[in-house]
PyMOL CGO cylinders between C-alpha atoms (Angstrom):
from pymol import cmd
from pymol.cgo import CYLINDER

trace = [
    CYLINDER, -10.79, -12.70, -6.68, -9.50, -13.21, -3.15, 0.3, 1, 1, 1, 1, 1, 1,
    CYLINDER, -9.50, -13.21, -3.15, -6.61, -15.26, -4.49, 0.3, 1, 1, 1, 1, 1, 1,
    CYLINDER, -6.61, -15.26, -4.49, -5.11, -12.42, -6.54, 0.3, 1, 1, 1, 1, 1, 1,
    CYLINDER, -5.11, -12.42, -6.54, -2.10, -10.38, -5.51, 0.3, 1, 1, 1, 1, 1, 1,
    CYLINDER, -2.10, -10.38, -5.51, -2.43, -6.72, -6.42, 0.3, 1, 1, 1, 1, 1, 1,
    CYLINDER, -2.43, -6.72, -6.42, -0.29, -3.62, -6.70, 0.3, 1, 1, 1, 1, 1, 1,
    CYLINDER, -0.29, -3.62, -6.70, -1.22, 0.04, -7.04, 0.3, 1, 1, 1, 1, 1, 1,
    CYLINDER, -1.22, 0.04, -7.04, 0.37, 2.36, -9.60, 0.3, 1, 1, 1, 1, 1, 1,
    CYLINDER, 0.37, 2.36, -9.60, 0.35, 5.96, -8.37, 0.3, 1, 1, 1, 1, 1, 1,
    CYLINDER, 0.35, 5.96, -8.37, 0.59, 7.98, -11.57, 0.3, 1, 1, 1, 1, 1, 1,
    CYLINDER, 0.59, 7.98, -11.57, -0.45, 11.22, -9.90, 0.3, 1, 1, 1, 1, 1, 1,
    CYLINDER, -0.45, 11.22, -9.90, 2.92, 12.80, -10.69, 0.3, 1, 1, 1, 1, 1, 1,
    CYLINDER, 2.92, 12.80, -10.69, 4.29, 14.95, -9.07, 0.3, 1, 1, 1, 1, 1, 1,
    CYLINDER, 4.29, 14.95, -9.07, 1.92, 14.72, -6.09, 0.3, 1, 1, 1, 1, 1, 1,
    CYLINDER, 1.92, 14.72, -6.09, 1.98, 10.91, -5.67, 0.3, 1, 1, 1, 1, 1, 1,
    CYLINDER, 1.98, 10.91, -5.67, -0.82, 11.23, -3.13, 0.3, 1, 1, 1, 1, 1, 1,
    CYLINDER, -0.82, 11.23, -3.13, -1.38, 7.46, -2.78, 0.3, 1, 1, 1, 1, 1, 1,
    CYLINDER, -1.38, 7.46, -2.78, 2.29, 6.92, -1.88, 0.3, 1, 1, 1, 1, 1, 1,
    CYLINDER, 2.29, 6.92, -1.88, 2.10, 9.72, 0.68, 0.3, 1, 1, 1, 1, 1, 1,
    CYLINDER, 2.10, 9.72, 0.68, -1.06, 8.24, 2.20, 0.3, 1, 1, 1, 1, 1, 1,
    CYLINDER, -1.06, 8.24, 2.20, 0.55, 4.79, 2.49, 0.3, 1, 1, 1, 1, 1, 1,
    CYLINDER, 0.55, 4.79, 2.49, 3.60, 6.34, 4.21, 0.3, 1, 1, 1, 1, 1, 1,
    CYLINDER, 3.60, 6.34, 4.21, 1.28, 8.11, 6.68, 0.3, 1, 1, 1, 1, 1, 1,
    CYLINDER, 1.28, 8.11, 6.68, -0.58, 4.86, 7.30, 0.3, 1, 1, 1, 1, 1, 1,
    CYLINDER, -0.58, 4.86, 7.30, 2.70, 3.02, 7.96, 0.3, 1, 1, 1, 1, 1, 1,
    CYLINDER, 2.70, 3.02, 7.96, 3.76, 5.65, 10.50, 0.3, 1, 1, 1, 1, 1, 1,
    CYLINDER, 3.76, 5.65, 10.50, 0.41, 5.38, 12.31, 0.3, 1, 1, 1, 1, 1, 1,
    CYLINDER, 0.41, 5.38, 12.31, 0.72, 1.59, 12.48, 0.3, 1, 1, 1, 1, 1, 1,
    CYLINDER, 0.72, 1.59, 12.48, 4.29, 1.84, 13.79, 0.3, 1, 1, 1, 1, 1, 1,
    CYLINDER, 4.29, 1.84, 13.79, 3.22, 4.12, 16.64, 0.3, 1, 1, 1, 1, 1, 1,
    CYLINDER, 3.22, 4.12, 16.64, -0.21, 2.74, 17.56, 0.3, 1, 1, 1, 1, 1, 1,
    CYLINDER, -0.21, 2.74, 17.56, -0.44, -0.69, 19.24, 0.3, 1, 1, 1, 1, 1, 1,
    CYLINDER, -0.44, -0.69, 19.24, -4.12, -1.09, 18.37, 0.3, 1, 1, 1, 1, 1, 1,
    CYLINDER, -4.12, -1.09, 18.37, -3.35, -0.75, 14.65, 0.3, 1, 1, 1, 1, 1, 1,
    CYLINDER, -3.35, -0.75, 14.65, -0.34, -3.05, 14.99, 0.3, 1, 1, 1, 1, 1, 1,
    CYLINDER, -0.34, -3.05, 14.99, -2.60, -5.75, 16.42, 0.3, 1, 1, 1, 1, 1, 1,
    CYLINDER, -2.60, -5.75, 16.42, -5.20, -5.21, 13.70, 0.3, 1, 1, 1, 1, 1, 1,
    CYLINDER, -5.20, -5.21, 13.70, -2.53, -5.49, 11.02, 0.3, 1, 1, 1, 1, 1, 1,
    CYLINDER, -2.53, -5.49, 11.02, -1.19, -8.75, 12.45, 0.3, 1, 1, 1, 1, 1, 1,
    CYLINDER, -1.19, -8.75, 12.45, -4.72, -10.16, 12.71, 0.3, 1, 1, 1, 1, 1, 1,
    CYLINDER, -4.72, -10.16, 12.71, -5.61, -9.17, 9.16, 0.3, 1, 1, 1, 1, 1, 1,
    CYLINDER, -5.61, -9.17, 9.16, -2.36, -10.50, 7.69, 0.3, 1, 1, 1, 1, 1, 1,
    CYLINDER, -2.36, -10.50, 7.69, -2.90, -13.83, 9.45, 0.3, 1, 1, 1, 1, 1, 1,
    CYLINDER, -2.90, -13.83, 9.45, -6.50, -14.07, 8.33, 0.3, 1, 1, 1, 1, 1, 1,
    CYLINDER, -6.50, -14.07, 8.33, -5.87, -13.13, 4.71, 0.3, 1, 1, 1, 1, 1, 1,
    CYLINDER, -5.87, -13.13, 4.71, -2.46, -14.80, 4.38, 0.3, 1, 1, 1, 1, 1, 1,
    CYLINDER, -2.46, -14.80, 4.38, -1.37, -11.81, 2.29, 0.3, 1, 1, 1, 1, 1, 1,
    CYLINDER, -1.37, -11.81, 2.29, 1.24, -9.11, 2.60, 0.3, 1, 1, 1, 1, 1, 1,
    CYLINDER, 1.24, -9.11, 2.60, 0.40, -5.45, 2.13, 0.3, 1, 1, 1, 1, 1, 1,
    CYLINDER, 0.40, -5.45, 2.13, 0.08, -4.39, -1.49, 0.3, 1, 1, 1, 1, 1, 1,
    CYLINDER, 0.08, -4.39, -1.49, 2.97, -2.41, -3.00, 0.3, 1, 1, 1, 1, 1, 1,
    CYLINDER, 2.97, -2.41, -3.00, 2.40, 1.15, -4.20, 0.3, 1, 1, 1, 1, 1, 1,
    CYLINDER, 2.40, 1.15, -4.20, 4.60, 2.03, -7.16, 0.3, 1, 1, 1, 1, 1, 1,
    CYLINDER, 4.60, 2.03, -7.16, 5.19, 5.65, -8.13, 0.3, 1, 1, 1, 1, 1, 1,
    CYLINDER, 5.19, 5.65, -8.13, 5.27, 6.53, -11.80, 0.3, 1, 1, 1, 1, 1, 1,
    CYLINDER, 5.27, 6.53, -11.80, 3.90, 9.02, -14.28, 0.3, 1, 1, 1, 1, 1, 1,
    CYLINDER, 3.90, 9.02, -14.28, 1.27, 8.54, -16.98, 0.3, 1, 1, 1, 1, 1, 1,
    CYLINDER, 1.27, 8.54, -16.98, 3.82, 8.30, -19.79, 0.3, 1, 1, 1, 1, 1, 1,
    CYLINDER, 3.82, 8.30, -19.79, 5.93, 5.57, -18.16, 0.3, 1, 1, 1, 1, 1, 1,
    CYLINDER, 5.93, 5.57, -18.16, 3.46, 3.57, -16.07, 0.3, 1, 1, 1, 1, 1, 1,
    CYLINDER, 3.46, 3.57, -16.07, 2.77, 0.82, -18.59, 0.3, 1, 1, 1, 1, 1, 1,
    CYLINDER, 2.77, 0.82, -18.59, 6.50, 0.09, -18.97, 0.3, 1, 1, 1, 1, 1, 1,
    CYLINDER, 6.50, 0.09, -18.97, 6.98, -0.29, -15.22, 0.3, 1, 1, 1, 1, 1, 1,
]
cmd.load_cgo(trace, "trace")
């Protein structure tokens, strides 16, 4: 399972709470050197990029 690339579909329309959480996380990483270092270390260890979060709604999510 470690070899799989994943994505997250946030179908919690109109709140899109997962997208909002990821945006908050990105801002924290941008402004906190400790988290920047942890992100670099984790990316190097896993050889993976961060997973995408795609916003949708329940009716359209399977088409996206």
